[in-house]
N, C-alpha and C positions, 0 to 999 in steps of 0.2 A: 715978667712974662714967662710961662713954661712953654718951651718950644713943642710944636706938634709931635705927637707920637710918645708923649709923656702923660703919665696919669697922676693928677693931684692927689686922689685918694691913696694911691700908693705911696706918694711921698709923705703925706700927712699921717698916714698909718704909724709913722715912727717918731712922731712928735711927743715930747714930754717924758720918756723913760729911757734917755740916753745914759744916766748913771747905772741903772739897773742892768742895762744892755751890756755896757763895758765891763761891769763887775763880774758878770756870770758867763757871758759867752766865751768860747774857746778863742784862743790867739791862732794865727795861722801857724802851722807847724814849720819847722826849718826845712823839712824835706821838700817843700814848695820850691825854695830857692835852688836846691840841686836839681830837681826834675826839670824846671824850666830853664835855668842856665844851660844845662846839658842838651836840651833840645834846641836852644839858640846856638850853641856852639861856642859860647864865649861869655865873659862877664858882660852884663847888659850895661849900656850907658844910661838909658833912660827907661825907667818903669813906671806905668800908670796904674793905679788901683782903683777901679771905677765902682761906684756905690760903696765907697770905703767905709761908710758908718763911723764909728768912733776911732777908726785907725788901727783896728786889732790885726788887719792883714797888710797894713801899710808900713808900719814901723819894722816889720820883718825885714825889709829890704835896706835899712839905713847903712849897713856896712857893705852890702852885696851888689849895689849899684851906684853909678856916679850921682844919679838924681832920682828921686821917686816922688810922685805927685799923687796925693789922694783926692779923688773927685767925688762929691757928694751933694745931692740936691736938698737934703733935709737939714735946715738951720741948726737944730737942736743937736743932732749927730755931729754936724760939722763944727759946731762949737765945742763940743767934748773933745773931738780930736785935736782941734787947735789949742785947747786947754792943756791937754797932755804934752803937746809939743813945746808949749811956752814953759812947762815945768822942767822939761829936759834941757838944761842950759848949754850942754856940750854934746858933741857927737851926733847931732841931728842936723847939721848944716845941709845935708843933701835932701832933707825931707820938707814937702810943703804941702798944703791943703787948700783947696779951691772948691767954691760952690759952683756946680755945673751938672750937666745931664749927659747921659750915655749916648746919645745920637746927636749931640752937638759938643764935641770935645775941644778943650782950648789948646790944641797941639796942632803944628805944622804937619802937613802930609810926610809920611815916611820918616817921622822923627822919634818914634817910640820903639823900643826893641821888645819889651813885654808888656802885655796889658792883661791884668787879672780882673776877675770878679768873684769875689769871696762872699758866699751866702747872698748874693744879689742879683744874678743874671736873670732869675725867674721873676723879678720884678720890672724888667725892662722889656720894651718892645724889641723882639729879637731881630726883625728884619733891618729896621733902620739902625740899630745898634751895631749889628755885625758889619754892615756897610761902613759906618764911621769908624769902627775899630780898624777895619782893613785900610781905610784912607791913611790912618795915623801910624800904623804900623810900618816899620822898615821892612825891605825885602828879606824873607827868612825869619821875620819876627813871629813872636808866639803870643796867641790868645789863650787864656785858661780860665774856664768857669768851673769853680769847684765848691762843694758844699759837703757838710757833714750830716750824717744820718741822726734823725731824732727818733726815740730818745737815745741817750748814751746808754751804752751797753751795761746793764747792771743785774736785773733780776726779772724773771718772767712776770711776776705778779705787780711789781712797781712799774715796769714798761707797760703793761696793759693798763693800769690805772692812768699812766701819763696820757696814753693815746685816747683813752675815754675822756680825760678832762679836756684835751685839746679838741676833740670832736664835739663835746658838749659846748665849749665857747664857741666853736664855729656855728653850730645850730642856732645859739642864741643871738650871734652877731647878725646872722641872716635876717632875724626878726626885729632887730633893734635899729639896723641901718636901712635907709632907702637904697634901692638898687644903684642909683647914680653915685652914692657916696661910699660904695663898697670897693675895696682894693681888688685887683685882678692880679693873679699870678699864673705863669706859664709852667706847665709840668717839667720838672726837672729831668725826667726820663727822656724828654724830647729834646734836650740841649744838644746832644750829639747829631741827631739828625738835621736839626736846624743849622748848625755850623756846617755840615757837610753840603746841605741844599742851598746854602748862601752863595756857593760858587766863589767865595773869597779866599779860600785857603787851598794849599797844594796837598796837604796832609791833615788828617783829623783822625783822633782816636780817644778811647776812655782809659783812665788809669785809675786804679782802685789801691788805696794805702789806709794806713791807720797811725793813730798817735795816741798817747796816754798823757792825761793830765790829772793832777791832784784834785779830788772832789770830796766835799763833805755833805752832810745833809742840807745845809744852807745853800750850798751852790746848786745841788741837784734840784732843789725846789725853786730856786732862783731862775734856773734855766727854763724851767716850765713857765714860770711868770713872765719871762722876758720875751716869750713868743707874741708876735704882733696882735693875732687874733685874740689872745687872752688880754693883752693890754686894752685893746679896743673895747671889749667888754667890760673890763674893770672901770674904764673911763665913763661908759654909758650907764652900766647898771651893776655896781660893784657887789650889792648883796646877792645878786642872782648865782654867783659862783662861790659864795663864802663856804657853803657846806662841802662842796667838792674839793675846793682847795684845802680846806681843813682835814678832810679824810686822806687826801693824797699825802699831805705834809706829815700826818700822824704815821702813816705807813713808811714813808722815806725815813723819817727820824728813828723809827723801831729798827729799820734795817741797819742803818749806819751806827747807831748806838755811840754816837760821839767820836766814831772813827774818821780819819781821813784817809781815802782809798785812791789807788791809781786806777782810773777808769778809762776804758777803751773808747776811742772816738774813731768811727769809720769814715772815710772821706771817699768822694767820687769827683774825679777831675776829668773835664771834657775839653780837650785842646785842639786848637787849629794852628797850623804852621803856614804862614803866607808864602 
């Protein structure tokens, strides 16, 4: 039973492509640990990563907190995270994953020092989620919702084609899915305002930073194909995007010419301190 305030289409959107998601999406940068531990004022005892997906933002904390729990409602994403944990036989004793929901967390009140939502808060009902996060946070605890900007910084023509491909997939999806089956997301630009308006936090602000990761043509193309709207269209009508994907892929490959480059990833973090 999905608790009230959660969207089944939002959860189901991420079914079936956990391997592609995990292979191509960025990992959370180490700067996240430094920023949030500094705002907490000490090493965190307990960290929770909500909407953790395949654990790309959870394993970051394995040596930086006494315990870290990834919480994820989608069984495929959760299964991939657990598979990765099972492969790491040592050094991950502090890490665990559990199926759960952002507004019904499996933690005692005031028991978690840092709660993060990496690339996930826009899929959650903000009002009930923020109330539940506030319940779980210890006094002075820190909540952080952070996202990277798409597309990754590369080249004007390729970035424009990426944006066009995503817009095309969104338009197609609107016609392929009944309204009741369509996922709903909240605008990321409104995260900070909603954190402030919740009344749950004594301080809130936005922090902007960047990271670099190695990227080749396969990864840049894979990042585009790992977007939820793209995957939804590819499940329902794969042929409808075939030409657009082929043109995008050809332009990306022509740019990279077999090279692996260090590509800039821009992040926006919205925090609330309880």
